[in-house]
C-alpha positions in Angstrom: -14.9 22.9 28.1 -13.4 21.5 24.6 -10.0 21.0 24.5 -10.6 22.2 20.7 -12.5 25.8 20.7 -11.3 26.5 17.3 -11.5 23.2 15.2 -15.1 23.3 16.6 -15.9 26.3 14.5 -14.0 24.9 11.4 -16.9 23.7 9.0 -15.3 23.9 6.3 -11.7 26.1 4.9 -13.7 29.1 4.6 -13.5 29.2 8.1 -10.0 29.9 8.4 -10.5 32.7 6.0 -11.0 35.0 9.2 -8.7 33.9 12.0 -5.5 35.6 12.8 -2.0 34.6 12.5 -1.8 33.3 16.7 -5.3 31.6 15.8 -3.8 29.7 12.9 -0.9 28.4 15.0 -3.2 27.8 17.7 -5.5 25.7 15.0 -2.3 23.6 14.5 -2.1 22.4 17.5 -5.7 21.5 18.0 -5.7 19.5 14.9 -3.0 18.1 16.0 -4.0 16.7 19.6 -7.6 16.0 17.5 -5.7 13.9 15.1 -3.3 11.8 17.6 -6.3 11.2 19.8 -8.7 10.0 16.8 -5.7 7.6 15.7 -5.2 5.8 19.3 -8.5 4.7 19.5 -9.2 3.5 15.6 -5.2 3.2 14.6 -3.8 4.6 11.0 -0.9 6.7 9.9 0.0 8.8 12.6 3.8 10.0 12.3 3.0 11.4 8.4 -0.1 13.5 9.3 0.6 15.3 12.5 4.3 16.5 10.3 1.7 18.5 7.4 -1.2 20.0 9.8 1.1 23.2 9.2 1.3 23.1 5.5 -2.5 21.6 5.5 -4.3 24.7 6.9 -1.9 27.4 4.7 -2.8 25.9 1.4 -6.3 25.5 2.4 -6.5 29.7 3.6 -5.3 30.3 0.2 -6.6 27.7 -2.3 -9.8 26.9 -2.5 -9.9 23.2 -3.1 -13.8 22.9 -3.9 -12.4 24.4 -7.3 -9.0 24.4 -6.9 -7.7 21.1 -7.3 -5.2 19.6 -4.6 -3.1 15.6 -5.8 -1.8 14.0 -2.9 0.9 11.8 -3.3 0.5 8.4 -1.2 -2.4 10.0 0.0 -2.1 8.6 4.0 -0.8 12.0 4.8 -4.4 13.4 4.1 -6.1 13.2 7.5 -5.9 17.4 8.4 -7.5 17.9 5.0 -9.8 16.2 5.8 -10.7 17.5 9.0 -10.6 20.8 7.5 -13.0 20.0 4.9 -15.8 18.5 6.9 -15.6 15.3 7.9 -14.3 15.9 11.7 -17.2 14.3 12.8 -17.0 10.7 10.8 -13.4 10.3 12.0 -14.2 8.3 15.1 -15.1 6.0 12.0 -11.6 6.5 10.2 -10.6 3.4 8.4 -13.7 1.8 9.8 -16.6 -0.4 7.6 -18.9 2.1 6.6 -16.4 4.8 7.6 -13.7 7.4 6.5 -11.2 5.8 3.8 -7.9 6.3 5.3 -7.1 8.1 1.9 -8.2 10.8 -0.3 -11.9 9.7 -1.5 -14.1 11.4 -4.1 -16.9 9.5 -3.1 -16.5 11.5 0.4 -15.9 14.8 -0.5 -15.5 16.9 -4.2 -12.2 18.4 -2.0 -10.8 14.9 -2.8 -9.5 14.7 -6.9 -8.5 11.4 -6.8 -8.6 7.7 -4.6 -5.3 7.4 -4.3 -3.0 4.6 -1.9 0.4 4.3 -3.8 3.3 6.5 -4.7 4.9 8.6 -7.3 1.1 9.4 -9.1 1.2 13.0 -8.1 2.9 15.4 -10.6 1.2 13.0 -13.3 -2.1 13.0 -12.7 -1.6 16.9 -11.7 0.6 17.5 -15.0 -2.6 15.9 -16.5 -5.5 17.8 -14.6 -3.4 21.1 -16.0 -3.1 20.6 -19.6 -6.6 19.6 -18.9 -7.5 22.5 -17.7 -4.8 24.6 -20.3 -7.1 23.1 -22.9 -10.1 23.9 -21.8 -9.6 27.6 -20.8 -10.5 27.1 -17.1 -8.4 29.1 -14.4 -8.7 26.7 -11.5 -5.0 25.8 -10.0 -3.5 22.7 -9.4 -1.1 21.8 -6.6 0.5 18.4 -6.1 1.6 17.7 -3.0 4.2 15.3 -3.2 7.4 13.8 -0.1 10.6 13.4 -0.2 10.6 9.8 -0.7 7.7 9.6 -3.3 9.6 12.3 -5.8 12.2 9.8 -6.6 9.7 7.6 -8.0 10.5 6.9 -11.6 6.8 8.0 -12.7 7.7 11.4 -10.8 10.5 11.8 -12.4 8.8 11.4 -16.1 5.9 13.6 -15.1 9.0 16.1 -14.1 10.5 16.1 -17.6 6.7 16.4 -19.1 6.3 19.9 -17.4 7.4 21.9 -20.3 4.3 21.1 -21.9 1.9 23.0 -19.2 2.3 26.9 -19.8 -0.3 27.5 -17.1 0.0 27.2 -13.6 1.1 24.5 -11.5 2.6 23.9 -8.3 4.5 21.3 -7.1 4.5 21.0 -3.0 8.0 19.0 -2.0 7.5 17.8 1.6 10.7 16.5 2.4 10.6 15.1 6.2 13.8 12.6 5.5 11.6 9.9 5.8 9.6 7.2 4.2 8.1 4.9 5.8 11.2 4.0 7.0 14.6 6.2 6.2 14.2 7.3 2.9 17.1 5.2 0.9 19.2 6.7 -2.1 21.4 9.3 -3.6 18.7 11.5 -4.1 17.8 11.1 0.2 21.5 11.5 0.8 21.6 15.0 -1.4 18.5 16.0 0.1 19.7 15.1 3.8 22.5 17.3 3.0 21.0 20.0 2.6 18.9 19.9 5.4 22.0 19.5 7.7 23.8 22.4 5.5 20.3 25.1 7.0 19.6 26.8 9.8 16.1 28.0 11.1 17.7 31.1 9.9 18.5 30.4 6.9 15.0 29.0 5.8 13.4 32.7 7.3 16.0 34.3 4.9 15.0 31.9 2.0 11.3 32.6 2.9 12.1 36.4 2.5 14.0 35.7 -0.7 11.2 34.3 -2.4 8.9 36.7 -1.1 11.3 39.6 -2.4 12.1 38.7 -5.5 8.6 37.1 -7.1 6.9 38.9 -10.0 5.1 42.2 -9.1 2.6 44.3 -11.3 4.9 45.2 -14.5 8.0 42.8 -13.4 8.5 40.0 -16.5 8.4 36.5 -14.6 11.5 35.7 -15.9 13.5 38.6 -14.7 11.8 37.9 -11.4 13.4 34.3 -11.3 16.9 34.9 -12.8 17.5 37.5 -9.6 15.8 34.7 -7.3 18.6 32.1 -8.5 21.5 34.7 -8.4 20.5 34.8 -4.4 20.7 30.9 -3.7 23.0 30.2 -6.5 26.3 30.0 -3.7 24.2 27.7 -1.3 23.8 23.9 -0.9 20.8 23.6 -2.8 18.4 21.2 -5.0 17.7 24.2 -7.2 20.1 22.9 -9.8 18.4 19.4 -10.0 15.1 21.2 -11.1 16.3 24.3 -12.9 18.3 21.5 -15.3 14.9 20.3 -16.1 14.0 24.0 -16.3 11.2 24.0 -13.3 11.3 27.3 -11.2 12.9 26.1 -7.7 12.1 27.9 -4.5 13.0 26.8 -1.1 13.7 25.4 0.9 11.9 26.9 3.9 10.3 26.4 7.2 7.6 23.7 6.7 5.4 24.6 10.6 5.9 28.6 10.1 2.2 28.7 9.1 2.0 32.2 8.6 5.1 32.5 5.9 3.7 29.1 4.0 0.5 31.2 3.8 2.3 34.0 2.3 4.5 31.8 -0.1 1.0 30.1 -1.0 0.0 33.4 -2.1 2.8 34.4 -3.8 3.4 31.4 -5.9 -0.5 30.9 -7.0 -0.5 33.4 -10.0 2.6 32.2 -11.4 2.2 31.5 -15.1 4.2 28.4 -15.2 5.2 25.4 -13.0 7.0 25.5 -10.0 7.9 23.7 -7.2 8.5 24.5 -3.5 10.4 22.8 -1.2 9.9 22.5 2.7 11.2 21.0 5.6 8.3 19.3 8.3 9.7 17.1 11.0 7.2 13.3 11.1 5.6 13.1 14.0 6.1 16.8 15.5 3.9 17.5 18.3 3.6 14.2 19.7 7.0 12.6 21.7 6.2 9.3 20.6 5.6 9.7 17.2 8.3 12.5 16.8 10.9 10.2 18.1 9.9 6.9 16.4 8.1 8.0 13.3 8.8 4.5 11.6 6.6 2.9 14.1 4.2 5.3 14.3 3.8 5.5 10.3 0.8 2.7 10.5 -0.4 2.0 13.9 -3.2 0.1 15.5 -5.0 1.4 18.6 -2.8 2.6 21.7 -3.1 4.0 24.9 -2.1 7.4 25.4 0.1 8.4 28.8 1.1 11.7 28.6 4.3 11.9 26.3 4.1 8.4 26.3 2.0 5.4 24.6 1.3 1.1 25.3 0.7 -0.6 22.4 -0.5 -3.9 23.2 1.5 -6.7 21.6 -0.6 -8.1 19.2 -0.4 -12.0 18.0 2.0 -14.0 15.9 1.6 -12.5 12.2 3.0 -13.9 8.8 5.0 -11.2 8.4 7.2 -11.9 11.8 7.2 -15.7 11.1 8.1 -14.7 7.3 11.4 -12.6 8.9 12.3 -15.2 11.7 12.2 -18.0 8.6 14.6 -15.8 6.1 17.2 -15.5 8.7 17.3 -18.8 8.8 17.5 -20.0 5.5 20.4 -16.8 4.7 22.1 -18.5 7.5 22.5 -21.4 5.9 22.6 -20.0 2.3 25.6 -17.4 1.5 23.3 -16.9 -1.9 20.4 -15.6 -0.2 19.9 -11.7 -0.1 17.2 -9.4 0.3 15.9 -6.8 -1.9 12.6 -4.1 -0.8 10.8 -1.0 -2.2 10.9 1.0 1.2 9.3 -0.8 3.0 12.0 -3.3 5.5 10.1 -2.9 8.5 6.4 -3.7 6.8 7.7 -6.8 5.1 9.9 -8.0 8.2 13.4 -7.3 6.6 14.9 -5.4 9.5 16.1 -8.0 11.3 17.6 -10.1 8.1 19.3 -5.8 7.5 20.7 -6.2 11.1 22.0 -10.1 10.5 23.1 -9.6 6.8 23.7 -5.4 6.1 26.0 -6.6 3.0 23.2 -8.9 1.6 20.2 -6.4 2.1 19.1 -4.0 -0.6 16.3 -1.4 -0.5 15.9 0.7 -3.8 13.2 2.7 -2.6 9.4 3.1 -3.7 10.9 1.7 -7.1 9.2 -1.3 -7.6 10.3 -2.2 -10.8 13.7 -1.2 -10.1 13.9 -4.3 -7.5 12.5 -6.4 -10.1 15.6 -5.8 -12.7 18.1 -5.6 -9.7 16.7 -9.6 -8.5 17.5 -10.6 -12.1 20.6 -9.5 -12.2 21.5 -10.9 -8.7 19.9 -14.1 -10.1 22.2 -14.4 -13.5 25.2 -13.8 -10.8 23.8 -16.9 -9.3 22.3 -15.9 -6.4 18.8 -16.5 -4.5 17.4 -12.9 -4.6 14.4 -12.1 -2.7 11.8 -9.6 -3.4 9.9 -8.9 -0.6 7.1 -6.1 -1.7 3.1 -6.2 -0.5 1.1 -7.3 -3.2 -0.8 -4.1 -4.1 2.6 -2.2 -4.8 4.1 -5.7 -6.7 1.7 -4.7 -9.1 3.6 -1.8 -10.2 6.6 -4.3 -11.6 4.4 -6.4 -13.5 6.3 -5.6 -17.0 9.2 -6.1 -14.8 8.7 -9.8 -13.7 7.3 -10.7 -17.2 10.5 -9.4 -19.0 13.3 -9.7 -17.3 12.4 -12.8 -14.7 10.0 -15.0 -16.2 11.4 -14.6 -20.1 14.6 -15.3 -18.6 13.6 -18.2 -16.5 15.9 -16.9 -13.6 15.5 -18.0 -9.9 14.1 -14.7 -8.3 11.8 -15.3 -5.2 8.6 -12.8 -4.8 7.8 -13.0 -1.4 4.7 -11.1 -1.1 3.1 -10.0 1.5 -0.5 -8.4 2.3 -1.6 -11.1 0.3 -5.6 -11.0 0.0 -7.8 -8.9 2.0 -6.1 -5.8 4.3 -8.6 -4.8 6.2 -8.5 -1.4 7.3 -6.1 0.5 4.2 -9.2 -0.6 2.1 -9.3 -0.7 -1.9 -6.1 0.7 -2.7 -3.9 -1.9 -0.5 -5.8 -5.1 -1.1 -3.7 -7.9 -2.9 -6.1 -9.9 -4.6 -4.8 -9.4 -8.1 -1.0 -11.1 -7.6 -2.2 -14.9 -8.7 -4.2 -13.3 -11.6 -1.3 -11.7 -12.9 1.4 -13.8 -12.1 0.1 -17.4 -13.0 0.0 -16.0 -16.9 3.6 -16.3 -17.0 4.8 -19.5 -18.5 7.7 -20.6 -15.3 6.4 -19.2 -12.6 5.7 -20.8 -9.3 2.7 -19.7 -7.4 2.4 -20.9 -3.0 0.8 -19.8 -0.5 1.4 -21.9 2.9 -0.8 -21.8 5.3 0.6 -21.8 8.4 4.4 -20.9 9.8 5.8 -24.2 9.2 4.3 -24.4 5.5 6.1 -20.6 5.0 9.5 -21.9 5.9 8.7 -25.1 3.9 8.2 -22.5 1.1 11.3 -20.5 1.5 13.5 -23.8 1.6 11.5 -24.8 -1.8 12.3 -21.4 -3.2 15.9 -21.4 -2.4 16.1 -25.0 -4.4 14.3 -23.8 -7.3 15.7 -23.3 -10.5 12.8 -21.0 -11.7 10.8 -18.0 -10.1 8.3 -18.5 -7.6 5.8 -16.5 -5.8 4.8 -17.1 -2.2 2.2 -14.9 -1.2 0.8 -14.5 2.6 -2.0 -12.2 4.3 -1.7 -9.1 6.7 -3.2 -12.2 9.5 -1.8 -14.3 12.4 -0.4 -17.3 12.1 -3.2 -19.9 13.2 -1.8 -22.2 16.1 -3.2 -25.6 16.7 -5.1 -27.8 14.4 -4.3 -26.3 11.0 -0.5 -26.6 12.5 -0.7 -30.4 12.4 -2.5 -29.8 9.2 0.1 -28.3 7.4 3.3 -31.1 8.4 1.1 -33.4 6.1 3.5 -34.5 3.8 6.7 -32.9 1.2 6.2 -28.9 0.4 7.0 -29.9 -3.4 4.7 -28.5 -6.5 2.1 -29.4 -7.9 1.1 -31.4 -4.5 -1.3 -30.3 -2.0 -2.4 -32.6 0.8 -6.0 -34.6 1.9 -5.7 -33.2 5.6 -9.2 -34.5 6.1 -10.6 -37.7 4.4 -14.3 -37.3 3.9 -17.2 -39.8 2.9 -19.3 -38.0 0.4 -18.2 -36.8 -2.9 -17.4 -32.7 -2.0 -13.7 -31.5 -1.6 -13.2 -28.6 -0.4 -10.0 -27.1 -1.4 -8.4 -24.0 0.3 -5.5 -21.8 -0.9 -3.4 -20.1 1.7 -4.7 -19.0 5.6 -8.4 -20.0 4.2 -7.8 -23.4 5.3 -8.9 -22.5 8.7 -12.3 -21.5 7.3 -12.5 -24.8 5.5 -11.7 -26.9 8.3 -14.3 -25.4 10.9 -17.1 -25.7 7.8 -16.2 -29.1 7.5 -16.6 -29.8 11.3 -19.9 -28.1 10.9 -21.3 -30.1 7.9 -20.7 -33.3 9.7 -23.6 -31.8 12.1 -25.6 -31.8 9.2 -24.9 -35.4 8.0 -22.2 -34.3 5.4 -19.0 -35.7 5.6 -16.8 -33.7 3.2 -13.1 -34.1 2.3 -10.5 -31.2 3.2 -7.8 -30.5 0.8 -4.5 -28.0 1.3 -4.0 -26.7 -2.2 -0.4 -25.6 -1.3 0.0 -24.3 -4.7 -2.0 -21.7 -7.0 0.1 -22.8 -9.7 0.4 -25.6 -11.1 -2.6 -26.9 -9.8 -2.8 -30.2 -7.8 -3.4 -33.3 -10.9 -6.1 -34.3 -8.1 -8.0 -31.6 -8.0 -9.2 -32.3 -11.7 -9.3 -36.1 -11.1 -11.2 -35.6 -8.6 -14.0 -33.7 -10.8 -13.1 -36.6 -13.7 -14.7 -39.3 -10.6 -18.0 -37.1 -10.4 -16.9 -35.4 -7.4 -17.8 -31.5 -6.5 -14.4 -29.2 -5.6 -14.9 -26.1 -4.1 -12.6 -23.8 -3.8 -11.6 -21.2 -1.4 -9.1 -18.4 -1.6 -8.2 -14.8 -0.8 -8.2 -13.6 -3.9 -10.5 -12.1 -7.0 -12.3 -14.9 -8.3 -11.6 -14.0 -11.5 -8.7 -15.2 -12.8 -7.6 -16.9 -9.3 -6.9 -20.3 -8.2 -10.6 -21.7 -9.0 -10.3 -19.9 -12.7 -7.1 -22.1 -12.5 -8.9 -25.5 -11.3 -11.3 -24.7 -14.0 -9.1 -24.1 -16.3 -7.6 -27.6 -16.0 -11.0 -29.5 -15.6 -11.8 -28.0 -19.2 -8.3 -28.7 -20.5 -8.7 -32.7 -19.6 -12.2 -32.9 -21.3 -15.6 -33.8 -19.8 -16.0 -34.1 -16.1 -17.9 -36.6 -14.3 -21.6 -36.8 -14.4 -21.4 -35.2 -11.7 -18.5 -33.7 -11.2 -17.9 -29.6 -10.7 -15.9 -27.2 -9.4 -17.6 -24.2 -7.4 -15.4 -20.8 -6.8 -15.7 -19.6 -4.0 -13.4 -16.1 -3.1 -13.6 -11.8 -4.2 -16.3 -11.1 -6.4 -16.0 -8.9 -8.9 -15.9 -5.7 -6.7 -13.8 -2.8 -5.3 -13.7 -3.9 -1.3 -14.3 -1.2 1.1 -12.3 -0.9 4.5 -13.4 -3.5 7.2 -12.1 -6.0 9.6 -10.1 -8.2 7.4 -12.3 -11.4 9.2 -15.4 -9.2 8.2 -13.9 -8.7 4.4 -14.0 -12.2 4.2 -17.4 -13.2 5.3 -18.8 -10.7 3.0 -16.9 -12.1 0.3 -19.4 -15.6 0.4 -16.1 -17.2 3.1 -17.9 -17.2 6.4 -18.2 -21.0 7.8 -21.9 -20.2 7.8 -21.5 -19.3 3.7 -19.7 -22.5 2.9 -21.8 -24.8 4.7 -25.0 -23.3 3.0 -23.4 -23.9 -0.5 -22.4 -26.8 0.7 -25.9 -27.7 1.6 -27.7 -26.3 -1.0 -25.5 -28.3 -3.8 -26.4 -31.5 -1.8 -29.9 -31.1 -1.8 -29.8 -29.9 -5.7 -27.5 -33.2 -5.9 -30.0 -35.0 -4.6 -33.2 -33.8 -5.9 -31.2 -34.6 -8.9 -30.7 -38.6 -8.9 -34.3 -38.9 -7.7 -35.8 -37.6 -10.9 -33.2 -39.7 -12.8 -34.5 -42.4 -11.0 -38.4 -41.9 -11.9 
């Protein structure tokens, strides 16, 4: 007998129309069970998705998002949405190669308006959709779904400031669960928390009924209805004053798990002739004990084994994030100038141990990467050594501030760039494939890429000594043990110098940046089996480029660069530019660049993504052998 008898018959949102109230509530529990079971097998974003099940069902019961438009903020809480829009049968391939994306994706379904994985964009894009409909005279309804942690992002506030441009329907659903990935920081979060604590369940029911009682009916002017509603909530602790000051009609807070009331509210609000905001309370991780108790741990999780209301997660190998976490605590103990800053991701960036050890030297600015950079600039100006710890994909949002407030000032801000390179199952919205490209343009910037844990520590110690900005990039990957550690210990860690970790006899150099050094070493072993002896070079720095590399090309050698970054604008490009600036190469000197091609890389395991990008050990071997063969034929022709 099926564990999900109602869900088994949901092929699309239209199938929700005939379900009774009791059936809809039962369906919500079945969707939760399905999501939990699926994520336990594939990994994924669990807690946030469990919290929005009733909201998602209610929205799809009222709106037709094949024609209406639903814009998610961040997008990782779209699992129930995908299940209800015909993608349940492929959920076993969630976040897998050639499988279902963990984020909205218009290529998957007409129900997805945007491919989105970054916070703070939903209200602005929904504003654009509403204005587009206003220009064209179409009547589709637009809904922006935004979390309490995302609404404080600068772009969302800028969009709220411009809602007056819209003279038609646009509904903003504020999902308030008091949680980003970690506890939501900031004054807005504290205010919303006060509001949450001041309301009982009965208060929420009364607010819902008051909204329904005061919304316009036929013949009743909208302005009069809204004014009457505002009078009923004026004496309560409510965020209404904040939004009303921006001239945005505010409704709430209401219970985000009362599916029947939500349906009535969405029906009532769907025909407003102006933008409005509905504030709902939800519980992140609802329905699954471990995620409910510890939503941070189950924000994004790998596979796990469900044992009733408990789970067993197999411990993973040591990661670069863990190596960084230990190293920055040690560096901070040795130098009291060290402070750490993150943008709503203390756990993901490995700063929880730092926060516990040095609470007065830790700053979490929320989902506000630009503010994080500017805060660091001010701290650096006062003589401190700020470490800005942000994923590569999110650091992109702060580029102008890195230029203006840090690089242009020559301030010693340290950027610790986690998730640099290919990230695996999170896919194209989260790959960190552009940081070398946009950072190496900045005249005062140094870019380091440690290949192992010992180099991570050396890079942090270098950064504390530096008087100019420095970026340290490292992947979402395990730190390698064994021979790569021994290779990393060759020579001091100082720019611009890389190190030869294996000397070859043939005029070929494999120059690897960062942890792809292990692939270069494996390729060198394989090439020896073919009678080719190559030099392996641990580059360590994308900027400045070690002069040894252009000198090798000038001497007639072939330098093959390997990097976990786009080829365009990356380390290989930097080597080519340096070679070109030095004049003609030797007779046989050249540079071959291996890296990620000019495309958006879909979700898959990180190792297979590197292979597909042309950096498998076999691909490197074949490229070198093909080059050797071509060089041999060229020399043979010259002797004829």
